[in-house]
N, C-alpha and C positions, 0 to 999 in steps of 0.2 A: 493274645495278643491282643482289641487291641490287645487279643489274648497273647500276651506277652509278659514275659519276664525280661526285664531290660538288665542290660550294663551298669553296673553301679557307679559308674565314671561322672556322676553327676554332681558331687559335691565341687562346691563353690562355682556352681555354672549357671544359675538363674537370679535375675535381678529383681529386687523388690521393687512394686509398683509405686510405691510412694516416692523412689529415686527419680522418677521419671518425669520430665515436664511435660506440659500438656499442650499441643496433642501429641501424642506418641505412637499413633497408628495412623498413617495417611490413608492408608487402604481402606478402613472401616467405614468412612463416611464419604468416600470419594465415588461420584457418579463415573461410573466405568464408561470411558470413551471407545468408539469402536476405531481401532487404529487402522491407520490408512494404508499401513504396510505390514505386512508379518513377516517373521523370521528372526534369526538370531540364535545363538546359543546361549542356555541358561547353565552356569556352571553351578554345581549345589556341593556342599561337603557331606560327607558319611564318616561318622567317627570310625566305624569298622567294617569290614567286608560281609556281605551277606552270606548265609549259608546256602540258602536256594531261592529261587523265584518262582518256585512250585506252590502255589496257593494253598494246596491240600496239606503241604508239610512245612510252611513259616511258622515259626514261633517268635520270633521277636522284630523290632522295630526298622531294622536294616532292609531285611526282605520286603517287610510289608511297605515300605517308601517305594521300591521299584514295584511290586505288585499292584500297588493302586493305580499304575500309570500304565500298567501293560495290560490287565485284564479289566473287565466288568463283571456285574452280575445282575441279577434281576433288578434288585431297586439299589439307591446308594443313599448316603447322608448328605444334606446341605449344610451349611455353615452353621444353622442353629440346630442340626441333629433332627431334623423332621426326616422322616423316610420318604423320598422321593423316586419317581420312576428311572430307571437306567434302560436295561434292556426290554423290560417288561413296561407296554404303556399304561396298563392299567392292571387291577387285581380285585379280586372279591373274595371276602372273607365270610364263611357261613356262621349263623347266629348261634350255634354251638361251639365255635372257634376251631374246629377239625378240619375243616376243609379249604384249603387255598386255592383259588384259581387264577392263573396269569396269563394275559393275553400280551403276548410278544410283538415287538416292533418287527415288521416284514424288512428286509434287506442289509439287516447287521451282519456283517462278515467277519470272519477270523483274519488275521493276518496272512493266511495262506490262500485267502480269497474265497473261501466256501462260507456258505450263508449259515448262520447260526439258526438251530429249530430247537422245539422243546425237547426232542430226544437227546441233545447235547446235555441239557441240564439232568436229567434223568442219568445220562450217563456219567456227569460231573459228581452229583451227588452221590450216586452210587458207589463211585470210586473212593470217596470220602469214608463211605461206612466199609468199605472193604479191609479186613485187618490186615490184607497184606500190604496195604498202602501205610499205614502207621499213621494214619493223619492226625493231626494236632487238634483239627475241628469234627472230629468224629463224634464227641460228645453232644455238641448241640444238634446233629440230626439223627439222633437215636430215639428221639421221640416220634419219628415217621411211623406210621404203621407199616410192619413186617420189617423194620430194621432188625430186631433182636433177631429174628428168624434167619435173615442172610447173615447177619454175623457170625451167627452159631451153624454157619453153612447147611442150615436145614430149609434153604431156598435159594434159587438162582438168581432172584430178583427182590427188588423191595417193592412190595404190595402198593406201598402207598405213594409211590413216584410213577405218574401216570402220563404219558403224552397224549392228550386227547385228541389233538391233530398236529399238522405242522407245527403250528405257531400257539398252541394253547397248552399250558403246563397245570397238571393237577397235583398238589401236595396234600395227603391225608395224614393227619397226625392220631397218635394211638390215645392221646389225652389234651385237651388244650394247655397251650403253653403260650403264656402271654407276651414274651418277648421275641417270638419267632419271626416276626416280620422284620424286627431288628437285626436279627442273627443272619438275615439274609442279605443285610448290607454289610456284611464283616468282608474282611479279605479272604477269608476262607471259603466263602461261597461263590466265587467266580467260575464262570463256565471255561472250559479249557476243551479243545477238540481231541476227541479220542484217538483219531489217526495218528495225531502228533504225539501223544504220550505214549502210543504203542511203539511207533517208529523211533522216538529217543531214549524210552525206557528212563532209567534213573538221571540220562544227560537233560531230559526236560527241564529239571530244575536249573539247569546252567544255561539254556537257550529256548526260553518261552516262547510261545506263541499263545496270543490271547486276541480281544476283539478292541483294547484299549486305544486311547488318543496318541499314544506312542508305542513305537515298535522297537523290541530288543534288536541291537546291532551287535555289541560286543562287549567283552568283558577281559580287561587285562587284570590278571588276577593280583588283588592286593593295590592295584593303582587307581582304575577307572572303569567306570561301566556308562555305555553309550547307549542312548534312545533316539529315536528320530521321529517325526512326525508322521502321524498315519493318515495319508491324503483321502483315504476312504472311511474314517471314522463316522458314526452314524449320527453323531452331533454335530459333524462340521470339522473340516481340519482346524487343530489347535493352531496359535499362534506362533509359538516358536517351532524353529527347523530341528533343533536338537536340545537334549537336556544330558550334560556330561555331569555325571557324581564322580567327585574325588573323593578317594578314599585315603583316611588319615590314620589309621591304625592307634587309635586311642591316644593320639598326639596331644599335649596342652592345647586347650582351645586359644590359647595366645597364640600359638602358631598358625592357628585357621584365621585368626583375626587379622594376622599379620600379612597373609596371602589376599585377604578381603581388601585391605587396606592398599594393597599394591594393585588392584584391579583384576585379581586372579580368580575371584568367586563374585557372584552375583549376590550372595547372602552369608552370614556369619553367625556363630554364636557369640556373646558377649562376656568375656571372663569379669568378675567384678572389679579386679584391678584398673581396667579399662572403660568403665561406665561412663565417668565424667568426661574424659577426653572425647569419647566417642559422641557424646550429646553436645560437646562445643560444636563440634565439626557438622554444621547444620545441613550439609548437603546429604546426609544420610537419612533415611528412615526406620521405625523400628515398630514392632508388633509385641505386644505382651498381652497374655491371657492365661487365666486358671484353667488348669488340666484336671480332667477327670482320673485322678491318679493317688497313689498312696505308695509313701515309703513305710517298711516296717521290718522290726525285728521279728523273725519267724522262728517259733519254738518247735523243735522235732519231738512231739510227744510220746514217741515211742522210745526214746532215749532216756534214761533215768539220768539224774533226779528231776528232769524236765517235764514227766507225767504228773508231777505234784504242783497241784493248784495252787497252792499257798506260795510255794516257791515262785511261781510264775507271777502271782501278784505282788511279791515282794519287788521283784525286779522292775515291773511296772512301775512301782510308785517311788523307787530310789531315784531313777533317771528324772534328771530335771530338763525335762524336754524344752520348756522355753528358754532356759537360759543355754543351751546349746545351740537353738537357732539363732538366738541373739548374738552370743558373743563369738561362737565358731563360725557361724555361717551368716554373720551380719543382715539377719532376717531376709535372707534370700529365697526362703519357703514359707509357706503357711502352716500354722500348727495344726495338726491332724487331731481331730475330736473324736474320732470313731473310726470304724472301716469305710464307711461312705464318704466320698469327699464333698466339698461343697459344690452345687450346681447340679448334683446327682440327685433324680427322683428319689424321695424317701429319706433325703438329709434331713436332720434334725437339728436346727440351729441352736437348739434350746440345750442340749445335752453339753456335758463337760467333760475331758478327758480324766483319766486317773490322776490324781493330784501328786504335787512332788512332795511326799512325806517320808521324812527317814525316819521318823520314830512309828509310823505306820508300818513301815519297811520291815522293821525289827521284829514286830508282833507277828507279822506273817511268816517270817522267817524261822521265829521260834514255833508258831505252830505247826510249818513245815516239817519239823524234825531235822532238819538240814543242820548238822552240827560243824565244829571245827575241824572234823576230818573228812567232811563232806567232799565228795569229788570235784574238781575244777571243772568249770564249765568252758567250753570252746565255743569262738564267736568267729565268723568267717565272714570275710569280707572280698568283693571282686575289685573294690578299689583301694588303692594305696597312696593315694592323694593325699597333699598335708591336712586338707579339713577331715578327710575321711580317718586317717590316724588320730587327730587330734579328739575327734568326736569319740571313739572306741577307747581312747586312753582316758578319756573323763568318763565314761561308763565303767571301764574298769576300778577306775579310782572309787567309784559311787560303791560299786558292789563291793568292793574291798573292805570299804568302812565299815558294812554291815556283816563282814564275814562270809561274802561270798567269794570264793577265788575263782580268776577267769584266765584265760589264756587266747591271744588274740591270733588269727592267722588270715593269710591273705592268698587268694588265688586269682591273680590278673588276667590269667589267661579264660578269656570268655567262654569259649567252646567248652574247655575243662571244669569251669565253674558250674555251668548249666548242667552238665551230665552230672556232676556231684550232687547238685539239687535234685535232680530228678530221681537219683539212685539213694536218697535219703542218707547221704553220708554226712551232713552236718546238724551236730546239737542245735546249734544257733547261727544264723545267717542273715544278713540285710538282703531284703528283697524289695524290689519297685514294680508294681502294677500299675498299668495304665488300661484304660476300659477299652474293650472290644466294640462296646455299643452301650448307650446310655441307658441301661436300666440295672437297679440294686442288685438284680440276679448275677451279673456279671461280676460283682466283688463278693456278695455274702453266699451265693449258691456255688460259683467257679471255685471260690478259694476254701470253701468250709463244709459244703456238702461231703460226707463221708466217700460217696462213690465218684467222686470229682477227680479226675487224673492231675488236678492243679493243687489239690489240697495236699501241700507239701509240708504241713504242719501236723497231718495225721490226725486231725482233730475228728472225734466222731460223737456227737450227742444225739441221739435217735429224737429227742423232740423238735430239736433243730431241723434236723432232716424231716421230719413229718411236716414242720411247718412251712419248708422250703417248698416242698412239694406241692403244699397247698396253695401257697402264693403263686407259684409258678402256673397253676390252673385257674386262680382268681381272675375274673375278667371284670369286676368293680374296680375301677383304677384307684379310687381313695381308700376303699376297703385292703387292697392289695399294697399300698403303699404304707399304711398302718400296722399290716403283718410283717414288713420287712422291718420296719423301726422295732418291732418287739423282736424279731430275730436278732437283729444287730446288738442289742442290749444284750441279750442270752449269750451270745458268743461273746462279746467284750467281759462278761461276767466270768465266763472261764478261762480268759485270758489265754489264749493260745498263740496272741502276738503281741508286740509293743508298738501299737501306731505311732510314728512319729512325726510324718510332714507330709504336706501335699504340694505338687510341684506348678510351676508356672512355665508357660513357653515364652521364649524371648529370642527375639533374632532381629539382626541389624540389615538393613538392604541397602543396595546402590540405588542412587537417585533415578537410575532410568527403568527400575523395576516395577510394573505394574499389575493391577489384578490380585494379588494375593489374597486368599480366603483360609481362614484359618478355624477351625472350631475346636471344641474342646477336648477333642480325641487327639490333638496336637499334629505335630510335622509330618509323619507318615501319611496323614490322610489329606493334605493338602492338594487340591486339584489343579496339577500343572496344567492342565488344558485351558485355563482361564488367566494364565500369567501372560503378559506381553511386554516387550522392551521398546520404551521410548528411542525413536531414532534422534 
């Protein structure tokens, strides 16, 4: 989530960088002052209500936004996506890449007052691997020694999870896995108190207890979520007294901005129609940053005729992506050149996307054998915004021009849409993927390895699987990146998706807001503990 499948209410949401005057980010170069006074309430919009606050179960951005403030893990990302200490003060990785030893900070406490120990991480990671938990993060931990035996109930414990002493944790992998240290910075790798999980059961996801800079206070279903400062936080009390997340139920972002203008929020999204007016009002500041993300059309290769590679290639080359971005979305997105976004290790700046070529599309279609009586192809979207409908109708028109009949469908109830994606109900659907961690495996492996639970295309190429497995174990960085570039080309040649766009982070802030840090992982990973309000 950033293993996460996101609600696709993103059309007409992000602002092109070239429209923004310089400087556009007062936070990036600002030398952070030590506020003379702490305090204040930070009011932040959430477009939809989170399904859970349990790190092991979270699959979407709204949950992640809360989890990042309430929980901590062994390590964390800084704004440049370097892995830095969190509860672990240091760690050591063996030369063979199999043994990870973490030395924990002493005195870190859960919100219930109990001290965190190495055993808590053993319990938390074991819980993720327990099939009864049904954790969305279990795949990432399945490479730990003994995980398979534990999952298959042939063992009562995970052999590779060891508390050497009260504050030393050892993790042994079955085979080298280069991204593993980054995985431990994900939202799914947070430590949770076993006694609170046992006491609360499923309700733990509604009343979470972590170690983070903010404590969970309350949630008014569909209205707001309230967090308060943790005075005993091991990195020091955060500056803010409270953070209140206002839930907007997928309302137009114009409504969120209107509330921001009235002083009811500390931050807001900027709808395209408001950009010029907002930038004229110089009292506001804004941040924009390319995100490690990809929006694409996902083919379900189990459903005919989408199992036909020539048909998939015909669809890829008949869609005029550049025109859609410029004419419909007013250059609010960057053109996706492949699976890996700009800024991701392994990204190839020289590669070009499938070209728009109607003649080539007709040739592919002829070779596919899809004729006039071919079955219509369903395309599904979670968004029914004006821009979403215009894009889909444009694609429908292009496909009809070469003889592919399509029908358009919308499921705007986000939980329903997500369930239908998981159940492989859609022949074609619009899918958005945001990085969980800055490694190409989080896109190429997570989305396209045949054994991945997030392979919603049902793509299966044994050669790709084999290369992905090899790349995960490769410790030579340059060699590994070259392997991922080769893997990306193989996947794109099989055309299981139509890559469309990469997203931008864009927010506007009240003049009294300071200390905002945004990484390429976007809004959910903003450390609220660093934000303070000028008096």
